[in-house]
C-alpha positions as CSV (number, residue, x, y, z in Angstrom):
1,X,0.0,0.0,0.0
2,X,1.2,3.5,-0.8
3,X,0.4,6.4,1.5
4,X,0.3,10.1,0.8
5,X,0.0,12.5,3.7
6,X,-1.1,16.1,3.3
7,X,-2.6,19.0,5.3
8,X,0.4,20.3,7.2
9,X,1.3,23.9,7.5
10,X,2.3,26.9,9.6
11,X,-0.3,27.9,12.2
12,X,-0.6,29.9,15.4
13,X,-1.0,28.4,18.8
14,X,-4.7,27.6,19.4
15,X,-5.4,27.0,15.8
16,X,-6.7,23.7,14.2
17,X,-5.4,21.6,11.3
18,X,-6.7,18.5,9.7
19,X,-4.2,16.1,8.2
20,X,-5.2,13.6,5.6
21,X,-3.6,10.4,4.4
22,X,-4.7,8.9,1.2
23,X,-3.9,5.2,0.6
24,X,-3.8,3.1,-2.5
25,X,-5.2,-0.4,-2.7
26,X,-8.6,-2.1,-2.5
27,X,-8.4,-3.5,1.0
28,X,-7.9,-0.2,2.9
29,X,-10.6,-1.0,5.5
30,X,-8.6,-4.0,6.7
31,X,-5.6,-2.0,7.6
32,X,-4.8,-0.5,11.0
33,X,-4.0,3.1,10.2
34,X,-1.8,5.2,12.4
35,X,-0.3,8.7,12.8
36,X,3.1,9.3,14.2
37,X,5.2,12.5,14.6
38,X,8.8,13.4,14.9
39,X,9.9,16.7,16.4
40,X,13.4,18.1,15.8
41,X,16.0,16.2,17.7
42,X,13.5,13.6,19.0
43,X,12.5,10.1,17.9
44,X,9.4,9.4,16.0
45,X,6.5,8.7,18.4
46,X,3.0,7.3,18.2
47,X,0.1,9.7,18.0
48,X,-3.0,7.9,17.2
49,X,-4.4,4.8,15.4
50,X,-7.6,3.4,14.2
51,X,-8.6,-0.2,13.4
52,X,-12.3,-0.8,12.6
53,X,-14.0,0.8,15.6
54,X,-11.0,0.6,17.9
55,X,-9.2,3.9,18.4
56,X,-6.0,4.6,20.3
57,X,-4.3,7.8,21.3
58,X,-1.0,8.8,22.9
59,X,-1.7,10.3,26.3
60,X,-0.2,13.6,25.1
61,X,-2.9,14.2,22.5
62,X,-6.0,12.7,24.2
63,X,-8.9,15.2,24.0
64,X,-6.9,17.4,21.6
65,X,-6.6,15.2,18.5
66,X,-9.2,13.0,16.8
67,X,-8.4,10.2,14.3
68,X,-11.0,9.1,11.8
69,X,-11.2,7.2,8.5
70,X,-13.4,7.1,5.4
71,X,-13.0,3.7,3.9
72,X,-14.9,4.7,0.8
73,X,-12.2,7.3,0.1
74,X,-9.3,5.2,1.3
75,X,-8.4,8.1,3.6
76,X,-7.5,8.5,7.3
77,X,-7.7,11.9,9.0
78,X,-6.1,13.5,12.0
79,X,-8.0,16.5,13.3
80,X,-5.8,18.5,15.6
81,X,-7.3,21.2,17.8
82,X,-5.9,23.8,20.2
83,X,-2.5,23.3,18.7
84,X,0.6,24.1,20.8
85,X,4.2,24.9,19.9
86,X,5.1,21.5,21.2
87,X,3.0,19.9,18.6
88,X,5.4,21.1,16.0
89,X,6.7,18.0,14.1
90,X,6.7,16.1,10.9
91,X,3.6,14.0,11.0
92,X,3.6,10.6,9.3
93,X,0.8,8.3,8.5
94,X,1.4,4.5,8.5
95,X,-0.4,1.3,7.8
96,X,-0.3,-2.3,9.0
97,X,-2.4,-5.4,8.8
98,X,-1.5,-7.3,12.0
99,X,-0.3,-6.6,15.5
100,X,-0.4,-3.9,18.2
101,X,-1.7,-0.6,17.0
102,X,1.0,1.5,18.6
103,X,4.1,0.1,16.9
104,X,5.8,-1.9,14.1
105,X,4.0,-0.4,11.1
106,X,4.8,-1.8,7.7
107,X,4.0,1.1,5.4
108,X,4.8,4.7,5.8
109,X,3.9,8.0,4.1
110,X,6.3,10.7,3.3
111,X,5.4,13.0,6.2
112,X,3.9,16.4,6.4
113,X,5.3,19.3,8.4
114,X,3.2,21.0,11.1
115,X,4.7,24.1,12.6
116,X,2.9,25.9,15.5
117,X,4.1,29.3,16.3
118,X,3.6,30.9,19.8
């Protein structure tokens, strides 16, 4: 599966952004889809994942970010509200078929930059 992330940009603290990740393939609904982020000088870390009706969030984004998917459009979204400067990172979407939702993804998109100014 190929993944194409989009929707990043430069925003001010308190603003919202919605990231999108379009996937190729005819079996999109069977994949666990995840979002990860990598801030400058830090390792890439889990943000959120969705598999059928199961949704998972990192503690740091609970109540602030919302992951969703539209299987008819082969797209997963990450709605990010009340953005903070510490949310600045490159955001990656990822896909996998099996295993735990927070790690070991098989397919990765190219990343989209989110910059939050104070």
